[in-house]
C-alpha positions in Angstrom: 0.2 -0.3 -0.3 1.6 3.7 -0.7 1.0 6.3 1.5 -0.7 8.2 -0.7 -3.4 5.8 -0.4 -3.9 5.8 3.1 -5.8 8.9 3.5 -8.2 7.8 1.0 -8.6 4.5 3.2 -9.7 6.8 6.1 -11.9 9.0 4.0 -14.0 5.6 2.9 -14.3 4.3 6.7 -15.2 7.4 7.9 -17.6 8.0 5.0 -19.0 4.3 5.7 -19.3 5.1 9.5 -21.1 8.4 9.0 -23.0 7.4 5.7 -24.7 4.6 8.3 -24.7 6.6 11.6 -26.6 9.2 9.9 -28.8 7.5 7.8 -29.7 5.1 10.2 -31.1 8.4 12.4 -33.0 9.7 9.3 -34.7 6.5 9.1 -35.5 6.1 12.5 -36.2 10.2 12.8 -38.8 9.7 15.3 -37.1 7.2 17.5 -34.0 9.2 17.7 -35.9 12.3 18.5 -37.5 10.1 21.8 -33.7 9.2 22.6 -32.8 12.8 22.4 -35.5 13.6 24.5 -34.4 11.0 27.5 -31.1 12.9 27.0 -29.5 15.5 29.8 -29.6 18.3 27.2 -31.9 21.5 27.5 -35.7 20.5 25.9 -35.4 23.1 23.8 -31.9 21.6 21.8 -33.9 18.6 21.1 -35.3 19.6 17.8 -32.1 21.5 16.7 -29.8 18.6 17.5 -32.6 15.5 15.9 -31.8 17.9 12.8 -28.1 19.2 13.2 -26.3 15.9 14.3 -27.6 13.5 11.2 -26.8 17.1 8.8 -23.5 17.5 9.9 -22.3 14.1 9.3 -24.0 14.1 5.9 -21.8 17.2 5.3 -18.5 15.2 6.4 -19.5 12.7 4.2 -19.9 15.0 1.7 -16.3 16.6 2.2 -14.7 13.5 2.2 -15.4 12.6 -0.7 -13.4 15.3 -2.8 -9.5 15.7 -2.5 -10.6 19.5 -2.2 -12.2 19.4 0.9 -10.8 16.3 2.4 -9.0 18.2 5.0 -12.2 19.5 6.1 -13.9 16.3 6.2 -11.6 15.2 8.8 -11.8 18.3 11.0 -15.3 17.7 10.8 -15.2 14.0 12.0 -12.3 14.7 14.3 -14.5 17.2 15.7 -18.0 15.1 15.7 -16.1 11.7 16.9 -14.3 14.1 20.2 -18.0 15.7 21.3 -19.5 11.8 20.7 -16.2 10.2 22.6 -16.8 12.7 25.5 -20.5 12.5 25.6 -20.1 8.8 26.1 -17.0 9.1 28.3 -19.0 10.9 30.7 -21.7 8.3 30.4 -19.4 5.8 31.5 -19.1 7.9 34.4 -22.2 7.8 35.4 -22.3 11.6 35.8 -24.7 12.2 33.4 -26.9 9.4 35.5 -28.4 6.6 34.0 -29.2 7.2 30.2 -29.6 5.0 27.0 -26.9 5.2 23.9 -29.2 7.2 21.3 -27.0 6.0 18.5 -28.7 4.3 15.4 -28.3 0.9 13.9 -25.7 -2.1 15.2 -23.7 1.2 17.5 -26.5 1.4 19.7 -26.0 -2.5 20.9 -22.3 -1.6 22.4 -21.7 -1.2 25.6 -20.4 2.2 26.8 -16.4 1.1 27.1 -16.8 -0.9 23.6 -18.4 2.0 22.2 -15.9 4.8 23.5 -13.0 2.5 22.4 -14.9 2.6 18.9 -15.1 6.4 19.3 -11.8 7.0 20.3 -10.4 4.9 16.7 -12.0 7.4 14.7 -11.4 10.3 16.0 -7.7 9.0 15.9 -8.2 8.0 11.9 -9.5 11.7 11.6 -6.5 13.3 13.1 -4.3 10.6 11.6 -6.1 12.0 8.3 -5.3 15.3 9.6 -1.4 15.3 9.7 -1.3 13.2 6.5 -3.2 15.7 4.7 -1.0 18.7 5.7 2.3 16.3 5.0 1.0 15.9 1.5 -0.2 19.4 1.6 3.8 20.7 2.0 4.9 18.3 0.1 2.9 19.0 -2.8 3.7 22.1 -2.4 7.5 22.3 -2.6 
């Protein structure tokens, strides 16, 4: 495998993750919104988050598709995964009380520790994508 292929592979994995996550939330939108109501967040934010989370995931996907916007996609992915990891970390500690996972599909069946490791893996992938992209741009620029 060539070094130049690594960002493509990382982007592909992130595209799969966020497409799956967004589509699963959209397909069960009513249930997703109800699950958000159970979360320890202000009620006024539920309507906003119900649309914002899958929209942000899909925007990350679109950004990751194109070389010109890929670094933006890596940053968006890292920010999303950092936020999701922080939330799961708080859920694991019990600080937020006993709360259900509002993720969609197969991911919702993970335990909190499994979910945390899963999120950290994709956070690291996103971060590595940013690092490699910056190195590639510097290399091309010389």
